[in-house]
C-alpha positions, 0 to 999 in steps of 0.5 A, spaced: 512 521 467 514 523 474 511 522 481 504 524 483 505 526 490 510 532 490 513 530 497 514 524 501 508 521 506 508 523 513 508 516 514 514 514 510 519 510 514 514 508 519 511 501 521 503 501 522 498 496 523 493 494 517 486 494 518 481 488 519 480 484 513 486 486 509 489 481 505 496 479 505 501 479 499 499 472 498 492 473 499 492 470 506 489 475 512 493 480 514 489 484 519 493 487 524 499 485 521 505 490 521 506 494 515 513 498 514 511 504 509 517 506 504 513 511 501 507 513 496 507 508 491 508 513 485 514 516 489 517 509 489 516 507 482 516 514 479 509 513 476 502 511 478 502 504 480 496 503 475 501 504 469 506 499 472 507 493 467 509 486 470 510 489 477 507 483 482 505 488 487 501 492 482 498 487 479 496 484 486 493 490 488 489 491 482 486 484 483 485 486 490 482 493 489 477 490 484 475 484 489 475 488 495 472 495 492 478 499 494 479 505 490 484 505 484 487 512 486 494 514 487 493 514 495 497 508 495 503 506 499 508 501 497 511 498 503 512 491 506 509 486 510 515 482 513 520 481 507 514 482 502 513 488 498 505 490 498 501 496 496 496 498 501 491 503 500 491 509 505 484 507 508 487 500 509 492 502 515 491 504 522 494 511 523 491 513 530 490 509 536 483 509 539 481 508 546 
């Protein structure tokens, strides 16, 4: 199996802020937290997060997606909040500054 995204995300290597209501890697509120994006999750894992077996970040995202009604597509980043890896859907990051 190979990555779904043929190229790295334009946000790869950048730090963004998480939107209001996003849960952190251990379930706490991560609203406004800094999230360092490694790349699209499928490029990091070389396959979709949805077919990973035993990967804690993928399991946590599957639970979060079900509870919060997040999309279960592959528009998902792998990155870190502090030292902890976490999958975040593209809709959960703030990518532009608003006045």
